[in-house]
MARLOLO-197027 format. One record per residue: chain; residue number from 1; x negated, y negated, z of N, C-alpha, C in turn. Coordinates in steps of 0.1 Angstrom, whole numbers, plus 5000, padded with zeros to 4 digits. Example, Ala and Ser with C-alpha at 12.3 -4.5 7.8 and 13.67 -1.06 7.14 Angstrom:
REM residues 2
A  1  4868  5057  5078  4877  5045  5078  4868  5033  5078
A  2  4872  5022  5071  4863  5011  5071  4871  5000  5079
REM end
This chain:
REM residues 40
A  1  4953  4966  5001  4941  4961  5005  4940  4959  5020
A  2  4929  4960  5026  4927  4958  5040  4929  4944  5044
A  3  4937  4941  5053  4940  4927  5058  4935  4925  5072
A  4  4928  4934  5077  4923  4932  5091  4933  4938  5101
A  5  4929  4938  5114  4937  4944  5124  4943  4932  5132
A  6  4955  4935  5138  4961  4926  5147  4959  4931  5161
A  7  4965  4926  5171  4963  4930  5184  4972  4943  5187
A  8  4981  4946  5178  4990  4957  5180  4989  4968  5169
A  9  4986  4980  5173  4985  4991  5164  4999  4993  5158
A  10  5009  4992  5166  5023  4995  5162  5027  4985  5151
A  11  5023  4972  5153  5027  4962  5143  5019  4964  5130
A  12  5006  4968  5131  4998  4971  5119  5004  4983  5111
A  13  5008  4993  5118  5014  5005  5112  5028  5001  5105
A  14  5036  4993  5112  5048  4989  5107  5046  4981  5094
A  15  5037  4972  5094  5034  4963  5082  5029  4972  5071
A  16  5020  4981  5074  5014  4990  5063  5025  4998  5057
A  17  5034  5003  5065  5045  5012  5060  5054  5003  5051
A  18  5057  4991  5055  5065  4982  5046  5058  4979  5033
A  19  5045  4977  5033  5037  4974  5021  5037  4986  5012
A  20  5036  4998  5018  5036  5011  5010  5050  5013  5004
A  21  5060  5011  5011  5074  5012  5006  5076  5003  4994
A  22  5072  4990  4996  5074  4981  4985  5066  4985  4972
A  23  5054  4990  4974  5046  4994  4963  5052  5006  4956
A  24  5058  5015  4963  5065  5026  4957  5078  5022  4950
A  25  5086  5014  4957  5099  5009  4951  5097  5000  4939
A  26  5087  4992  4939  5085  4983  4928  5078  4990  4916
A  27  5073  5002  4917  5066  5008  4907  5051  5005  4906
A  28  5046  4997  4916  5032  4993  4916  5023  5005  4919
A  29  5028  5014  4928  5020  5026  4931  5018  5035  4919
A  30  5029  5037  4912  5028  5045  4900  5019  5039  4889
A  31  5020  5026  4888  5011  5019  4878  4997  5020  4882
A  32  4993  5019  4895  4980  5021  4899  4975  5035  4897
A  33  4983  5045  4899  4980  5059  4897  4977  5061  4882
A  34  4985  5055  4873  4983  5056  4859  4970  5050  4855
A  35  4966  5039  4861  4953  5033  4857  4942  5042  4862
A  36  4943  5048  4874  4932  5057  4879  4931  5069  4869
A  37  4942  5074  4865  4942  5086  4856  4935  5082  4842
A  38  4939  5070  4837  4933  5066  4824  4918  5063  4826
A  39  4914  5059  4837  4900  5056  4840  4891  5068  4841
A  40  4897  5079  4847  4889  5091  4850  4890  5102  4839
REM end
């Protein structure tokens, strides 16, 4: 989810990459994809 921008693009990209890695590692990304597939 969008959390807004900080003063640093580099910090925003670093934080986004960390959130994406956590979603992939935890299985949350795959679970979301499964929900999208079931919905469509």
